[in-house]
C-alpha positions in Angstrom: 0.0 0.0 0.0 1.5 3.4 -0.9 2.5 5.6 2.0 2.8 8.9 0.3 1.6 10.5 -3.0 3.3 10.8 -6.3 3.2 14.1 -8.0 0.4 12.9 -10.2 -1.5 11.6 -7.2 -1.1 15.0 -5.6 -2.8 16.5 -8.5 -5.6 14.2 -8.3 -6.0 14.8 -4.6 -6.1 18.5 -5.2 -8.9 18.0 -7.8 -10.9 15.9 -5.3 -10.5 18.4 -2.6 -11.5 21.2 -4.9 -14.7 19.0 -5.9 -15.5 18.8 -2.2 -15.0 22.4 -1.5 -17.2 23.4 -4.4 -19.9 20.9 -3.6 -20.2 21.5 0.2 -20.1 25.3 -0.1 -22.5 25.2 -3.1 -25.0 22.8 -1.6 -25.0 24.0 2.0 -23.7 27.6 2.0 -25.8 30.7 1.6 -26.9 34.0 3.2 -28.4 34.2 6.6 -32.1 35.2 6.2 -31.1 36.6 2.8 -28.9 39.3 4.3 -26.2 40.7 2.0 -22.6 40.1 3.2 -23.5 37.1 5.2 -22.7 33.4 4.8 -23.7 30.3 6.8 -24.1 26.7 6.1 -27.5 25.0 6.4 -27.2 21.8 8.4 -28.9 19.4 6.0 -29.7 18.8 2.4 -32.6 19.3 1.7 -32.9 22.1 4.1 -35.0 21.4 7.2 -37.4 24.0 8.5 -36.6 24.8 12.2 -33.3 22.9 12.2 -31.2 23.3 15.3 -28.3 25.8 15.6 -24.9 23.9 15.3 -22.3 26.6 16.3 -19.4 24.0 16.3 -20.4 22.6 12.9 -20.0 26.1 11.6 -16.5 26.5 13.2 -15.3 23.4 11.3 -16.9 24.8 8.0 -14.7 27.9 8.7 -11.7 25.7 9.0 -12.5 23.9 5.8 -12.7 27.1 3.9 -9.3 28.1 5.2 -8.0 24.7 4.1 -9.3 25.4 0.6 -7.7 28.9 0.5 -4.4 27.6 1.6 -4.5 24.9 -1.1 -5.5 27.2 -3.8 -2.9 29.9 -2.8 -0.2 27.1 -3.1 -1.5 26.2 -6.6 -2.6 29.5 -8.2 -2.4 28.2 -11.6 -5.3 25.7 -10.8 -7.6 28.2 -9.1 -8.1 31.8 -8.1 -5.4 31.8 -5.3 -8.1 31.2 -2.7 -9.8 34.6 -2.9 -13.4 33.2 -2.9 -12.8 30.9 0.1 -11.2 33.7 2.0 -14.0 36.0 1.4 -16.5 33.3 2.5 -14.4 32.8 5.6 -14.6 36.4 6.6 -18.3 36.4 6.0 -18.9 33.3 7.8 -17.0 34.4 10.9 -19.0 37.6 11.1 -22.4 35.5 10.4 -21.6 33.0 13.2 -21.7 35.9 15.7 -24.8 37.3 14.2 -26.6 33.9 14.2 -25.5 33.2 17.8 -27.4 36.3 19.0 -24.5 38.9 18.5 -22.1 37.2 20.8 -19.2 34.7 20.6 -20.0 32.8 23.7 -22.3 29.8 24.1 -22.7 27.2 26.7 -20.1 24.7 25.6 -16.4 25.3 26.0 -15.5 22.7 23.4 -17.5 24.6 20.9 -15.9 27.9 21.8 -12.5 26.2 21.6 -13.1 25.0 18.1 -14.2 28.4 17.0 -11.2 30.0 18.7 -8.9 27.8 16.8 -10.5 28.4 13.5 -10.7 32.2 14.0 -7.0 32.1 14.9 -6.2 30.7 11.5 -8.7 33.1 9.8 -6.8 36.1 11.1 -3.7 34.7 9.4 -5.2 33.4 6.3 -8.3 35.6 5.5 -7.2 38.7 7.2 -10.0 38.9 9.9 -9.5 40.7 13.1 -8.0 38.6 15.9 -10.7 37.1 18.1 -9.6 37.5 21.7 -13.1 37.5 23.4 -13.1 33.8 24.0 -9.7 33.6 25.7 -10.9 34.5 29.2 -13.9 32.2 28.8 -11.8 29.3 28.0 -9.3 30.0 30.7 -12.1 30.3 33.2 -13.0 26.6 32.6 -9.6 25.4 33.4 -9.8 24.9 37.2 -8.2 22.8 39.9 -11.3 20.6 40.1 -10.3 16.9 39.4 -6.7 18.1 39.2 -7.0 20.2 36.1 -8.5 20.0 32.7 -11.4 21.9 31.1 -15.0 21.7 31.9 -17.2 20.6 28.9 -19.9 23.1 29.4 -21.3 25.8 31.8 -23.0 23.1 34.0 -19.5 22.4 35.2 -20.0 18.8 36.0 -17.9 17.1 33.4 -14.3 17.6 32.4 -13.4 16.0 29.1 -11.1 15.5 26.2 -13.3 17.3 23.7 -12.9 20.6 25.5 -9.5 20.2 27.0 -7.6 19.0 23.9 -8.6 21.8 21.6 -8.1 24.4 24.4 -4.5 23.0 24.8 -3.8 23.4 21.2 -5.3 26.9 21.1 -3.2 28.0 24.1 -0.2 26.5 22.5 -0.6 28.4 19.3 -1.1 31.6 21.3 2.2 31.1 23.0 0.7 30.2 26.4 2.8 27.1 26.5 2.7 26.5 30.3 -1.0 26.5 30.4 -1.1 24.2 27.3 1.3 21.8 28.8 -0.7 21.5 32.1 -3.7 20.6 30.0 -1.8 18.0 28.0 -0.2 16.4 31.1 -3.6 16.3 32.7 -5.1 14.4 29.8 -2.4 11.9 29.7 -2.4 11.5 33.5 -6.2 11.1 33.8 -7.8 10.0 30.6 -5.2 7.8 28.6 -6.5 4.3 28.2 -3.8 1.9 29.5 -4.7 -0.9 27.2 -5.0 1.1 23.8 -2.9 4.3 24.6 -5.8 6.4 23.3 -7.5 9.2 25.2 -10.9 8.4 26.8 -13.8 10.8 26.8 -13.9 12.3 30.3 -14.6 12.4 34.0 -18.1 13.3 35.4 -18.6 14.8 38.9 -19.6 14.2 41.6 -17.9 10.9 42.2 -15.2 11.1 39.5 -17.1 8.8 37.2 -14.9 7.8 34.2 -16.5 8.0 30.8 -14.3 5.4 28.9 -15.6 5.9 25.3 -12.9 6.0 22.7 -13.6 8.6 19.9 -11.5 9.4 16.9 -11.8 13.1 17.3 -10.5 13.0 20.9 -7.1 11.8 19.4 -6.8 14.7 16.9 -6.4 18.0 18.7 -4.2 16.6 21.4 -1.9 15.3 18.6 -1.9 18.9 17.3 -1.1 20.2 20.8 1.9 17.7 21.2 3.4 18.8 17.8 2.9 22.5 18.7 4.6 22.1 22.1 7.3 19.7 20.9 10.1 18.3 23.1 11.2 14.7 23.4 8.5 13.7 25.7 5.6 15.2 23.7 6.9 13.9 20.4 7.2 10.4 21.9 3.7 10.8 22.9 2.7 11.9 19.5 4.3 9.0 17.8 2.8 6.5 20.1 -0.7 8.1 19.7 -0.3 7.7 16.0 0.5 4.0 16.4 -2.4 3.6 18.7 -4.9 5.2 16.3 -3.5 2.9 13.3 -4.0 -0.2 15.7 -7.3 0.6 17.2 -9.4 3.0 15.2 -9.2 1.5 11.7 -11.6 -0.5 9.6 -10.2 -3.9 8.2 -9.6 -1.9 4.9 -7.2 0.3 6.6 -9.4 3.3 6.5 -10.2 5.0 9.7 -13.5 4.3 11.6 -16.2 6.9 11.6 -19.0 7.6 14.0 -22.2 8.0 11.9 -24.1 11.2 11.5 -25.0 14.1 13.7 -22.2 15.5 15.7 -20.4 12.0 15.2 -20.2 12.9 11.4 -17.4 15.3 12.1 -15.3 13.2 14.4 -12.9 11.4 12.0 -12.5 14.4 9.8 -11.1 16.3 12.9 -8.8 13.5 13.7 -7.5 13.5 10.1 -6.9 17.3 10.2 -4.3 16.7 12.7 -2.8 13.5 11.1 -2.2 15.9 8.2 0.0 18.0 10.3 1.8 14.8 11.6 2.4 13.6 8.0 4.5 16.7 7.3 6.0 17.3 10.7 9.9 17.5 10.4 10.1 16.6 14.2 8.5 13.3 13.9 10.3 10.1 12.8 9.7 9.0 9.3 7.8 5.9 10.4 5.2 8.1 12.2 4.8 10.4 9.3 4.3 7.5 6.9 1.7 5.9 9.1 -0.2 9.3 9.5 -0.1 9.7 5.7 -1.3 6.2 4.9 -4.3 6.6 7.3 -5.1 9.9 5.5 -4.8 8.6 1.9 -6.6 5.3 2.5 -9.5 7.0 4.1 -9.7 9.6 1.5 -9.8 7.0 -1.2 -12.5 5.2 0.4 -14.7 8.3 0.8 -14.1 9.3 -2.7 -14.9 5.8 -4.0 -18.3 6.0 -2.2 -19.4 9.4 -3.6 -22.5 10.0 -5.6 -24.0 13.1 -7.3 -27.3 14.8 -6.9 -28.8 18.1 -7.8 -28.9 20.8 -5.0 -29.6 24.4 -4.4 -31.8 27.0 -5.9 -30.1 26.6 -9.3 -30.2 22.8 -9.1 -26.5 22.5 -9.7 -24.9 19.0 -9.6 -22.9 18.5 -6.5 -20.8 15.6 -5.1 -22.2 13.8 -2.0 -20.0 11.6 0.2 -20.7 8.7 2.5 -20.7 8.9 6.3 -18.6 5.7 6.2 -15.5 5.1 4.2 -16.0 2.0 2.1 -19.8 2.4 1.9 -21.8 4.2 -0.8 -23.4 7.6 -0.2 -27.1 7.2 0.4 -30.0 9.1 -1.5 -31.7 10.4 1.5 -31.1 13.4 3.8 -27.5 14.6 3.8 -26.0 16.1 6.9 -23.5 19.0 6.8 -21.4 17.1 9.4 -20.5 14.2 7.3 -19.8 16.3 4.3 -17.4 18.5 6.1 -15.8 15.4 7.4 -15.1 14.2 4.0 -14.0 17.6 2.8 -11.4 17.8 5.7 -10.1 14.3 4.8 -9.7 15.2 1.1 -7.9 18.5 2.0 -5.6 16.6 4.3 -4.8 14.2 1.5 -3.4 16.9 -0.6 -0.7 17.6 2.1 0.7 14.1 2.1 4.2 14.6 0.8 4.9 13.6 -2.8 7.5 11.1 -3.9 9.3 11.9 -7.2 9.0 8.9 -9.5 12.2 7.1 -10.5 13.9 8.7 -13.6 11.7 11.9 -13.4 13.2 15.0 -14.7 15.8 16.4 -12.4 17.0 13.0 -11.1 20.8 12.3 -11.1 
């Protein structure tokens, strides 16, 4: 099984990612209440009247737009250098706040951590203003209760990986390394599964009840935090975590497991986002980079093979629809934004797997 892309395969990967970007934005994206200058993604296809507000799905839509902008900027001969995606990203960030009642906060610290991470990238890639309003909110959820970690929501009765790991990565990227390191160490001390090496879901209070579920997305942002912090101990943890994912979170085909629809439809895409960083990390051993790259490309191939096409939107344009599970065909019923963002994330990550120059290619010896 190939462990990295040839140059021809990279071009194919970029074309697939471009198809996902065009299809998801075209089928799900649009104005909020028809207001000019706004952009938001509906949560299902076809649109459901009275659908719930998924703040954190929009945060990952923002990250996907930024992925596409970066890809196109790196290959301007193929596209418009990402200008369309950067514009949509700026509008989306503004519209998330508008749709959220004119505020950035909500009741879930993990949601806010995801948006903080995406907004930090948006400031760099799309030229938005730095979003600092969530910094003190996230810091307030990091308390001495249970020895550390972040609470999941404002009920403050559950500390978990979904909130703690992205917050650790966010603080690391802000340069608040000591705070990030404390969160990382707490996760490995309190929530690492001794049998698999993966991170479990969390601890509920009162009574310190362990929630031992193992989800793909809980492994992703902590991998990103380990790479951001660096150092021998954290890089060893990162390599071990990649091996644990490859051992315990894959299907027999070698593609990564997924978690159905709803919120779970995002989980494996989030993991792959950070495997993509590992695949190109110069501080990881080659074996770890190769394992990460193989997980990405195998999953991307399986999702692409399961795609179908349908007409969507007011203009009835033809778009690509991806399956929720790699290796299965996409269905003909209602399609959720979460599963389509997941495939888009995976296909964007596949573009980053390093290319290998074929033997006797121009420029060799």
